[in-house]
Residue, then its C-alpha position, 0 to 999 in steps of 0.5 A: x422905568x419899564x412899568x408893567x400894568x397892574x396884575x392880580x394874583x388870586x389865591x383861595x384867600x386873597x387877591x393881590x394886586x401887583x406891578x413888575x419891573x425889570x427882568x423876568x429872570x432877574x433876582x426877585x425883589x419884593x417891595x412892600x409899602x406901609x401905612x399910610x401910602x401906596x405901591x406908588x411910593x416906590x416909583x422914585x426908588x425904582x426909577x433910580x435903580x439900574x434894573x437891567x444892570x443889576x439884573x433885578x425883577x422887582x415886584x411891588x404889590x399893594x398890601x392888604x387893604x390897599x389898591x386892588x388887593x382884597x382879602x376874600x375870606x371874611x375871617x382873614x381880614x386882619x392887620x396882624x404882622x403874621x397876616x402881612x408875612x402870610x401875604x409875602x409868601x402867598x405872593x411868592x408862591x403864586x409867582x413861583x419864587x423860591x427865594x427873594x429879597x425884601x424891601x419893606x417900609x413901615x408895615x412892609x418892614x414889619x412884615x418883612x421881619x415876620x417873614x424872616x422869622x417864619x421862613x428865613x431860608x426863603x429870604x435872601x436879605x431884608x432892606x428895611x426902611x423906617x420901622x425897626x425890629x423892636x422899638x426902644x428895646x420893648x419900651x415906650x418912652x413918653x416922646x415916642x408915645x406922643x409921636x404915636x398919637x394916631x395909634x391911640x386915636x385909632x383905638x377910639x370911635x372918633x379915630x374910626x370915624x375919621x379914618x372911615x369918612x375922611x382918610x385923605x385929610x387925616x393921612x395928609x396931616x400924618x404925612x406933614x407931621x411925620x416928615x416936617x421938612x418934606x415938601x411933598x407934591x399933590x401928585x405924590x400924595x394923590x398917587x398913594x391916596x388912590x390906594x386908600x379907596x379899597x373898601x377894606x382899608x379902614x377895617x385893616x388899618x384899625x385892626x392892625x393898631x388895635x391888635x398891636x396894643x391888645x384891643x382886638x383879637x387875632x384871627x385863628x388862622x394866623x394864631x400859630x405864626x403870630x405866637x412865634x412872632x410874639x415869643x419872648x425873648x424876641x426871636x433872633x433874625x439870621x437873615x442879612x438886614x440893612x435898616x435905613x431910617x430918616x434922621x428927622x423921622x417924627x413917627x418912629x423916632x431915630x432913637x427907637x432903633x438904637x441897640x438892635x444888633x443883639x436881635x440879629x444873628x446874621x449881618x446887620x447894619x443901621x444907616x441914617x439919612x440926614x434931613x429925611x423923615x419917615x418916608x426915605x424912599x420918597x423923600x430921598x430916593x437917590x440916597x436910598x437907591x445907593x444904599x440898596x445897591x450896596x446892600x445887593x452887592x453884600x448879598x452876592 
């Protein structure tokens, strides 16, 4: 796979830990993971990509609150989508990347959509996994609210305590619930769990879900960008996008991503992988690799 040692890009606001794979002069691809997982969630996918043949430079950061990535200014510790998008550009700017492809899963997909809205000229294409641009057309049917139990739990003192004191047990339960047919190994789980020892993990996760439902204020530094992302009607995305989801996803229900095409002015494709839950790149990396290679061909 050509794994490099973890590096850290330091800016005045955040220290971003990341690893690189492939060719230094290849097409830049940022792979952004979500919650609750770590940067290692993309290892199986990367192993199945011919990085040299495809001429790719793959960069996999730990998102804020995970791994060794640390927000260094107290007033910027945030789980807003605008903050995730900010980190995409902070990493790209620090590495001298003018344009790049995004592969985003869960939080990473949401940050990717944010990047496509805020600076579309820099995003060559977005390969989004599991999390659609808009859920159920902005509605929340009871069956999806039931699947989002953890988000309501995080609004409470008990949810906060569980995340702060026993994140591994809570997240292990989440993995089992979200992907009931996936028999993940202890090694797979441990690789991601190692990233949750970050001292900012619980604070950022809680802020992400509390802000999402209006129970936490946003940070002033991200207010302008977040206002653009929250605009009504929802901003249309012109960046070429492929959305891949698991047909057995018990977190973001498959029906949640129906009827999205009108939200994209650029090319948009929605593809299901049968028998897969919320973590396609870990559960069936071979199928995801084939889809990503097809997506890359459409960009060139």
